[in-house]
PDB file of N, CA, C, O and CB in Angstrom:
ATOM      1  N   MET A   1     -13.100  46.972   1.765  1.00  0.00           N
ATOM      2  CA  MET A   1     -12.521  46.466   0.596  1.00  0.00           C
ATOM      3  C   MET A   1     -11.132  45.828   0.918  1.00  0.00           C
ATOM      4  O   MET A   1     -10.790  44.705   0.547  1.00  0.00           O
ATOM      5  CB  MET A   1     -12.414  47.579  -0.436  1.00  0.00           C
ATOM      6  N   SER A   2     -10.411  46.654   1.625  1.00  0.00           N
ATOM      7  CA  SER A   2      -8.943  46.167   1.786  1.00  0.00           C
ATOM      8  C   SER A   2      -9.030  45.029   2.893  1.00  0.00           C
ATOM      9  O   SER A   2      -8.136  44.184   2.921  1.00  0.00           O
ATOM     10  CB  SER A   2      -7.855  47.461   2.276  1.00  0.00           C
ATOM     11  N   PHE A   3      -9.945  44.984   3.693  1.00  0.00           N
ATOM     12  CA  PHE A   3     -10.061  43.812   4.702  1.00  0.00           C
ATOM     13  C   PHE A   3     -10.228  42.501   3.824  1.00  0.00           C
ATOM     14  O   PHE A   3      -9.582  41.491   4.102  1.00  0.00           O
ATOM     15  CB  PHE A   3     -11.406  44.011   5.776  1.00  0.00           C
ATOM     16  N   SER A   4     -11.145  42.547   2.716  1.00  0.00           N
ATOM     17  CA  SER A   4     -11.430  41.205   1.980  1.00  0.00           C
ATOM     18  C   SER A   4     -10.275  40.961   1.297  1.00  0.00           C
ATOM     19  O   SER A   4      -9.829  39.814   1.246  1.00  0.00           O
ATOM     20  CB  SER A   4     -12.646  41.183   0.989  1.00  0.00           C
ATOM     21  N   PHE A   5      -9.703  41.920   0.740  1.00  0.00           N
ATOM     22  CA  PHE A   5      -8.353  41.598  -0.227  1.00  0.00           C
ATOM     23  C   PHE A   5      -7.346  40.873   0.759  1.00  0.00           C
ATOM     24  O   PHE A   5      -6.891  39.765   0.476  1.00  0.00           O
ATOM     25  CB  PHE A   5      -7.538  43.150  -0.927  1.00  0.00           C
ATOM     26  N   ILE A   6      -7.026  41.516   1.883  1.00  0.00           N
ATOM     27  CA  ILE A   6      -6.162  40.873   2.820  1.00  0.00           C
ATOM     28  C   ILE A   6      -6.500  39.495   3.280  1.00  0.00           C
ATOM     29  O   ILE A   6      -5.612  38.655   3.430  1.00  0.00           O
ATOM     30  CB  ILE A   6      -6.070  41.668   3.924  1.00  0.00           C
ATOM     31  N   SER A   7      -7.717  39.246   3.501  1.00  0.00           N
ATOM     32  CA  SER A   7      -8.303  38.043   3.867  1.00  0.00           C
ATOM     33  C   SER A   7      -8.055  36.912   2.709  1.00  0.00           C
ATOM     34  O   SER A   7      -7.597  35.804   2.989  1.00  0.00           O
ATOM     35  CB  SER A   7      -9.823  38.314   4.141  1.00  0.00           C
ATOM     36  N   THR A   8      -8.421  37.323   1.324  1.00  0.00           N
ATOM     37  CA  THR A   8      -8.246  36.452   0.322  1.00  0.00           C
ATOM     38  C   THR A   8      -6.818  36.195  -0.014  1.00  0.00           C
ATOM     39  O   THR A   8      -6.492  35.109  -0.492  1.00  0.00           O
ATOM     40  CB  THR A   8      -8.939  36.897  -0.764  1.00  0.00           C
ATOM     41  N   PHE A   9      -5.979  37.110   0.204  1.00  0.00           N
ATOM     42  CA  PHE A   9      -4.518  36.954   0.020  1.00  0.00           C
ATOM     43  C   PHE A   9      -4.011  35.994   1.094  1.00  0.00           C
ATOM     44  O   PHE A   9      -3.096  35.204   0.858  1.00  0.00           O
ATOM     45  CB  PHE A   9      -3.763  38.354   0.106  1.00  0.00           C
ATOM     46  N   ALA A  10      -4.597  36.072   2.230  1.00  0.00           N
ATOM     47  CA  ALA A  10      -4.081  35.123   3.370  1.00  0.00           C
ATOM     48  C   ALA A  10      -4.634  33.766   3.074  1.00  0.00           C
ATOM     49  O   ALA A  10      -3.875  32.811   3.242  1.00  0.00           O
ATOM     50  CB  ALA A  10      -4.555  35.596   4.890  1.00  0.00           C
ATOM     51  N   VAL A  11      -5.774  33.564   2.683  1.00  0.00           N
ATOM     52  CA  VAL A  11      -6.258  32.145   2.363  1.00  0.00           C
ATOM     53  C   VAL A  11      -5.451  31.556   1.124  1.00  0.00           C
ATOM     54  O   VAL A  11      -5.054  30.391   1.110  1.00  0.00           O
ATOM     55  CB  VAL A  11      -7.884  32.157   2.018  1.00  0.00           C
ATOM     56  N   LEU A  12      -5.248  32.429   0.118  1.00  0.00           N
ATOM     57  CA  LEU A  12      -4.365  31.880  -1.039  1.00  0.00           C
ATOM     58  C   LEU A  12      -2.963  31.580  -0.534  1.00  0.00           C
ATOM     59  O   LEU A  12      -2.425  30.538  -0.908  1.00  0.00           O
ATOM     60  CB  LEU A  12      -4.257  32.936  -2.264  1.00  0.00           C
ATOM     61  N   PHE A  13      -2.362  32.367   0.243  1.00  0.00           N
ATOM     62  CA  PHE A  13      -1.059  32.041   0.724  1.00  0.00           C
ATOM     63  C   PHE A  13      -0.942  30.796   1.587  1.00  0.00           C
ATOM     64  O   PHE A  13       0.033  30.045   1.562  1.00  0.00           O
ATOM     65  CB  PHE A  13      -0.566  33.151   1.454  1.00  0.00           C
ATOM     66  N   ASN A  14      -1.974  30.646   2.321  1.00  0.00           N
ATOM     67  CA  ASN A  14      -2.078  29.337   3.099  1.00  0.00           C
ATOM     68  C   ASN A  14      -2.233  28.228   2.219  1.00  0.00           C
ATOM     69  O   ASN A  14      -1.590  27.201   2.438  1.00  0.00           O
ATOM     70  CB  ASN A  14      -3.227  29.317   4.068  1.00  0.00           C
ATOM     71  N   LEU A  15      -3.071  28.318   1.174  1.00  0.00           N
ATOM     72  CA  LEU A  15      -3.101  27.120   0.225  1.00  0.00           C
ATOM     73  C   LEU A  15      -1.850  26.794  -0.362  1.00  0.00           C
ATOM     74  O   LEU A  15      -1.415  25.642  -0.378  1.00  0.00           O
ATOM     75  CB  LEU A  15      -4.025  27.318  -0.876  1.00  0.00           C
ATOM     76  N   VAL A  16      -1.176  27.903  -0.911  1.00  0.00           N
ATOM     77  CA  VAL A  16       0.189  27.737  -1.480  1.00  0.00           C
ATOM     78  C   VAL A  16       1.099  27.060  -0.460  1.00  0.00           C
ATOM     79  O   VAL A  16       1.738  26.063  -0.796  1.00  0.00           O
ATOM     80  CB  VAL A  16       0.797  29.121  -1.904  1.00  0.00           C
ATOM     81  N   LEU A  17       1.176  27.528   0.691  1.00  0.00           N
ATOM     82  CA  LEU A  17       2.065  26.722   1.671  1.00  0.00           C
ATOM     83  C   LEU A  17       1.700  25.393   1.948  1.00  0.00           C
ATOM     84  O   LEU A  17       2.582  24.576   2.211  1.00  0.00           O
ATOM     85  CB  LEU A  17       2.138  27.334   2.937  1.00  0.00           C
ATOM     86  N   PHE A  18       0.416  25.045   1.921  1.00  0.00           N
ATOM     87  CA  PHE A  18      -0.074  23.741   2.153  1.00  0.00           C
ATOM     88  C   PHE A  18       0.338  22.759   0.978  1.00  0.00           C
ATOM     89  O   PHE A  18       0.764  21.622   1.183  1.00  0.00           O
ATOM     90  CB  PHE A  18      -1.601  23.810   2.326  1.00  0.00           C
ATOM     91  N   GLY A  19       0.171  23.307  -0.235  1.00  0.00           N
ATOM     92  CA  GLY A  19       0.548  22.561  -1.342  1.00  0.00           C
ATOM     93  C   GLY A  19       2.141  22.245  -1.393  1.00  0.00           C
ATOM     94  O   GLY A  19       2.616  21.134  -1.627  1.00  0.00           O
ATOM     95  N   LEU A  20       2.824  23.348  -1.148  1.00  0.00           N
ATOM     96  CA  LEU A  20       4.301  23.039  -0.922  1.00  0.00           C
ATOM     97  C   LEU A  20       4.729  22.204   0.184  1.00  0.00           C
ATOM     98  O   LEU A  20       5.816  21.627   0.181  1.00  0.00           O
ATOM     99  CB  LEU A  20       4.998  24.212  -0.749  1.00  0.00           C
ATOM    100  N   GLY A  21       3.911  22.133   1.106  1.00  0.00           N
ATOM    101  CA  GLY A  21       4.333  21.140   2.234  1.00  0.00           C
ATOM    102  C   GLY A  21       3.961  19.711   1.823  1.00  0.00           C
ATOM    103  O   GLY A  21       4.699  18.771   2.118  1.00  0.00           O
ATOM    104  N   VAL A  22       2.832  19.545   1.148  1.00  0.00           N
ATOM    105  CA  VAL A  22       2.542  18.173   0.550  1.00  0.00           C
ATOM    106  C   VAL A  22       3.645  17.742  -0.513  1.00  0.00           C
ATOM    107  O   VAL A  22       3.986  16.562  -0.594  1.00  0.00           O
ATOM    108  CB  VAL A  22       1.082  18.192  -0.171  1.00  0.00           C
ATOM    109  N   TYR A  23       4.178  18.698  -1.299  1.00  0.00           N
ATOM    110  CA  TYR A  23       5.010  18.458  -2.349  1.00  0.00           C
ATOM    111  C   TYR A  23       6.444  18.088  -1.525  1.00  0.00           C
ATOM    112  O   TYR A  23       7.116  17.144  -1.941  1.00  0.00           O
ATOM    113  CB  TYR A  23       5.048  19.801  -3.412  1.00  0.00           C
ATOM    114  N   ALA A  24       6.814  18.729  -0.547  1.00  0.00           N
ATOM    115  CA  ALA A  24       8.032  18.522   0.202  1.00  0.00           C
ATOM    116  C   ALA A  24       7.890  17.053   0.982  1.00  0.00           C
ATOM    117  O   ALA A  24       8.886  16.348   1.144  1.00  0.00           O
ATOM    118  CB  ALA A  24       8.253  19.814   1.265  1.00  0.00           C
ATOM    119  N   LEU A  25       6.686  16.687   1.408  1.00  0.00           N
ATOM    120  CA  LEU A  25       6.487  15.362   2.077  1.00  0.00           C
ATOM    121  C   LEU A  25       6.566  14.274   0.957  1.00  0.00           C
ATOM    122  O   LEU A  25       7.027  13.161   1.209  1.00  0.00           O
ATOM    123  CB  LEU A  25       5.044  15.297   2.876  1.00  0.00           C
ATOM    124  N   ILE A  26       6.129  14.599  -0.227  1.00  0.00           N
ATOM    125  CA  ILE A  26       6.313  13.382  -1.201  1.00  0.00           C
ATOM    126  C   ILE A  26       7.714  13.298  -1.529  1.00  0.00           C
ATOM    127  O   ILE A  26       8.191  12.165  -1.593  1.00  0.00           O
ATOM    128  CB  ILE A  26       5.475  13.497  -2.561  1.00  0.00           C
ATOM    129  N   LEU A  27       8.518  14.364  -1.764  1.00  0.00           N
ATOM    130  CA  LEU A  27       9.919  14.377  -2.075  1.00  0.00           C
ATOM    131  C   LEU A  27      10.704  13.655  -0.954  1.00  0.00           C
ATOM    132  O   LEU A  27      11.647  12.919  -1.243  1.00  0.00           O
ATOM    133  CB  LEU A  27      10.414  15.833  -2.263  1.00  0.00           C
ATOM    134  N   PHE A  28      10.336  13.854   0.261  1.00  0.00           N
ATOM    135  CA  PHE A  28      11.094  13.145   1.487  1.00  0.00           C
ATOM    136  C   PHE A  28      10.888  11.790   1.345  1.00  0.00           C
ATOM    137  O   PHE A  28      11.806  10.972   1.413  1.00  0.00           O
ATOM    138  CB  PHE A  28      10.608  13.559   2.944  1.00  0.00           C
ATOM    139  N   ILE A  29       9.591  11.472   1.128  1.00  0.00           N
ATOM    140  CA  ILE A  29       9.223   9.843   1.065  1.00  0.00           C
ATOM    141  C   ILE A  29      10.012   9.222  -0.089  1.00  0.00           C
ATOM    142  O   ILE A  29      10.519   8.110   0.057  1.00  0.00           O
ATOM    143  CB  ILE A  29       7.516   9.530   0.772  1.00  0.00           C
ATOM    144  N   LYS A  30      10.123   9.857  -1.155  1.00  0.00           N
ATOM    145  CA  LYS A  30      10.982   9.309  -2.241  1.00  0.00           C
ATOM    146  C   LYS A  30      12.339   9.142  -1.935  1.00  0.00           C
ATOM    147  O   LYS A  30      12.940   8.114  -2.244  1.00  0.00           O
ATOM    148  CB  LYS A  30      10.941  10.099  -3.374  1.00  0.00           C
ATOM    149  N   LEU A  31      12.934  10.209  -1.270  1.00  0.00           N
ATOM    150  CA  LEU A  31      14.373  10.240  -0.779  1.00  0.00           C
ATOM    151  C   LEU A  31      14.457   9.161   0.249  1.00  0.00           C
ATOM    152  O   LEU A  31      15.445   8.429   0.202  1.00  0.00           O
ATOM    153  CB  LEU A  31      14.819  11.680  -0.149  1.00  0.00           C
ATOM    154  N   ALA A  32      13.599   8.970   1.129  1.00  0.00           N
ATOM    155  CA  ALA A  32      13.729   7.897   2.242  1.00  0.00           C
ATOM    156  C   ALA A  32      13.591   6.517   1.572  1.00  0.00           C
ATOM    157  O   ALA A  32      14.234   5.591   2.068  1.00  0.00           O
ATOM    158  CB  ALA A  32      12.563   8.073   3.428  1.00  0.00           C
ATOM    159  N   ASN A  33      12.818   6.287   0.497  1.00  0.00           N
ATOM    160  CA  ASN A  33      12.852   5.021  -0.194  1.00  0.00           C
ATOM    161  C   ASN A  33      14.122   4.733  -0.934  1.00  0.00           C
ATOM    162  O   ASN A  33      14.556   3.582  -0.979  1.00  0.00           O
ATOM    163  CB  ASN A  33      11.754   4.954  -1.117  1.00  0.00           C
ATOM    164  N   ARG A  34      14.760   5.777  -1.542  1.00  0.00           N
ATOM    165  CA  ARG A  34      16.130   5.452  -2.092  1.00  0.00           C
ATOM    166  C   ARG A  34      17.152   5.241  -1.093  1.00  0.00           C
ATOM    167  O   ARG A  34      18.042   4.412  -1.283  1.00  0.00           O
ATOM    168  CB  ARG A  34      16.612   6.507  -2.972  1.00  0.00           C
ATOM    169  N   GLY A  35      17.083   5.954  -0.014  1.00  0.00           N
ATOM    170  CA  GLY A  35      18.005   5.568   1.042  1.00  0.00           C
ATOM    171  C   GLY A  35      17.839   4.154   1.449  1.00  0.00           C
ATOM    172  O   GLY A  35      18.819   3.411   1.513  1.00  0.00           O
ATOM    173  N   ILE A  36      16.647   3.752   1.727  1.00  0.00           N
ATOM    174  CA  ILE A  36      16.418   2.378   2.159  1.00  0.00           C
ATOM    175  C   ILE A  36      16.931   1.476   1.206  1.00  0.00           C
ATOM    176  O   ILE A  36      17.505   0.490   1.666  1.00  0.00           O
ATOM    177  CB  ILE A  36      15.020   2.084   2.388  1.00  0.00           C
ATOM    178  N   GLN A  37      16.853   1.592  -0.050  1.00  0.00           N
ATOM    179  CA  GLN A  37      17.252   0.704  -1.184  1.00  0.00           C
ATOM    180  C   GLN A  37      18.733   0.720  -1.137  1.00  0.00           C
ATOM    181  O   GLN A  37      19.360  -0.339  -1.118  1.00  0.00           O
ATOM    182  CB  GLN A  37      16.691   1.180  -2.625  1.00  0.00           C
ATOM    183  N   ALA A  38      19.340   1.914  -1.117  1.00  0.00           N
ATOM    184  CA  ALA A  38      20.917   1.997  -1.016  1.00  0.00           C
ATOM    185  C   ALA A  38      21.438   1.251   0.073  1.00  0.00           C
ATOM    186  O   ALA A  38      22.486   0.622  -0.079  1.00  0.00           O
ATOM    187  CB  ALA A  38      21.434   3.417  -0.837  1.00  0.00           C
ATOM    188  N   LEU A  39      20.766   1.247   1.270  1.00  0.00           N
ATOM    189  CA  LEU A  39      21.244   0.625   2.448  1.00  0.00           C
ATOM    190  C   LEU A  39      21.090  -0.956   2.252  1.00  0.00           C
ATOM    191  O   LEU A  39      21.909  -1.741   2.732  1.00  0.00           O
ATOM    192  CB  LEU A  39      20.443   1.177   3.719  1.00  0.00           C
ATOM    193  N   ASP A  40      20.095  -1.318   1.589  1.00  0.00           N
ATOM    194  CA  ASP A  40      19.847  -2.655   1.331  1.00  0.00           C
ATOM    195  C   ASP A  40      20.979  -3.255   0.530  1.00  0.00           C
ATOM    196  O   ASP A  40      21.497  -4.324   0.851  1.00  0.00           O
ATOM    197  CB  ASP A  40      18.561  -2.804   0.649  1.00  0.00           C
ATOM    198  N   ILE A  41      21.366  -2.517  -0.563  1.00  0.00           N
ATOM    199  CA  ILE A  41      22.353  -2.931  -1.594  1.00  0.00           C
ATOM    200  C   ILE A  41      23.686  -2.989  -0.755  1.00  0.00           C
ATOM    201  O   ILE A  41      24.422  -3.971  -0.843  1.00  0.00           O
ATOM    202  CB  ILE A  41      22.431  -1.853  -2.922  1.00  0.00           C
ATOM    203  N   TYR A  42      23.977  -1.937   0.046  1.00  0.00           N
ATOM    204  CA  TYR A  42      25.202  -1.987   0.819  1.00  0.00           C
ATOM    205  C   TYR A  42      25.242  -3.098   1.660  1.00  0.00           C
ATOM    206  O   TYR A  42      26.280  -3.760   1.660  1.00  0.00           O
ATOM    207  CB  TYR A  42      25.400  -0.833   1.595  1.00  0.00           C
ATOM    208  N   LEU A  43      24.273  -3.448   2.410  1.00  0.00           N
ATOM    209  CA  LEU A  43      24.295  -4.589   3.409  1.00  0.00           C
ATOM    210  C   LEU A  43      24.425  -5.863   2.725  1.00  0.00           C
ATOM    211  O   LEU A  43      25.072  -6.771   3.248  1.00  0.00           O
ATOM    212  CB  LEU A  43      23.042  -4.634   4.277  1.00  0.00           C
ATOM    213  N   TYR A  44      23.818  -6.012   1.512  1.00  0.00           N
ATOM    214  CA  TYR A  44      23.910  -7.400   0.667  1.00  0.00           C
ATOM    215  C   TYR A  44      25.370  -7.469   0.171  1.00  0.00           C
ATOM    216  O   TYR A  44      25.957  -8.551   0.186  1.00  0.00           O
ATOM    217  CB  TYR A  44      22.805  -7.458  -0.722  1.00  0.00           C
ATOM    218  N   GLU A  45      25.991  -6.307  -0.283  1.00  0.00           N
ATOM    219  CA  GLU A  45      27.439  -6.360  -0.679  1.00  0.00           C
ATOM    220  C   GLU A  45      28.313  -6.706   0.493  1.00  0.00           C
ATOM    221  O   GLU A  45      29.173  -7.581   0.404  1.00  0.00           O
ATOM    222  CB  GLU A  45      27.905  -5.012  -1.274  1.00  0.00           C
ATOM    223  N   LYS A  46      28.114  -6.079   1.498  1.00  0.00           N
ATOM    224  CA  LYS A  46      28.933  -6.260   2.817  1.00  0.00           C
ATOM    225  C   LYS A  46      28.987  -7.772   3.144  1.00  0.00           C
ATOM    226  O   LYS A  46      30.063  -8.312   3.401  1.00  0.00           O
ATOM    227  CB  LYS A  46      28.242  -5.430   4.106  1.00  0.00           C
ATOM    228  N   ARG A  47      27.858  -8.423   3.131  1.00  0.00           N
ATOM    229  CA  ARG A  47      27.767  -9.834   3.479  1.00  0.00           C
ATOM    230  C   ARG A  47      28.216 -10.803   2.441  1.00  0.00           C
ATOM    231  O   ARG A  47      28.108 -12.013   2.641  1.00  0.00           O
ATOM    232  CB  ARG A  47      26.423 -10.148   3.818  1.00  0.00           C
ATOM    233  N   GLY A  48      28.739 -10.297   1.287  1.00  0.00           N
ATOM    234  CA  GLY A  48      29.206 -11.115   0.190  1.00  0.00           C
ATOM    235  C   GLY A  48      28.156 -11.633  -0.618  1.00  0.00           C
ATOM    236  O   GLY A  48      28.499 -12.525  -1.394  1.00  0.00           O
ATOM    237  N   GLU A  49      26.977 -11.296  -0.625  1.00  0.00           N
ATOM    238  CA  GLU A  49      25.790 -11.755  -1.478  1.00  0.00           C
ATOM    239  C   GLU A  49      25.787 -10.707  -2.677  1.00  0.00           C
ATOM    240  O   GLU A  49      25.972  -9.504  -2.492  1.00  0.00           O
ATOM    241  CB  GLU A  49      24.275 -11.754  -0.588  1.00  0.00           C
ATOM    242  N   ARG A  50      25.563 -11.275  -3.913  1.00  0.00           N
ATOM    243  CA  ARG A  50      25.427 -10.372  -4.957  1.00  0.00           C
ATOM    244  C   ARG A  50      24.030 -10.584  -5.580  1.00  0.00           C
ATOM    245  O   ARG A  50      23.381 -11.599  -5.326  1.00  0.00           O
ATOM    246  CB  ARG A  50      26.562 -10.544  -5.964  1.00  0.00           C
ATOM    247  N   PHE A  51      23.626  -9.717  -6.312  1.00  0.00           N
ATOM    248  CA  PHE A  51      22.157  -9.648  -6.802  1.00  0.00           C
ATOM    249  C   PHE A  51      22.366 -10.677  -8.033  1.00  0.00           C
ATOM    250  O   PHE A  51      21.420 -10.961  -8.767  1.00  0.00           O
ATOM    251  CB  PHE A  51      21.553  -7.940  -7.287  1.00  0.00           C
TER     252      PHE A  51
END
């Protein structure tokens, strides 16, 4: 009984870690998109072009 409990706990723990990893990846992609947009705005302003 204790072996199945430990095995079940390990599977649930791995699923939680996988979910957190996917969530962190989504947040990183959003952050990268914002950084690219900020860099584009900075470069346009440096060149003297306005939106």
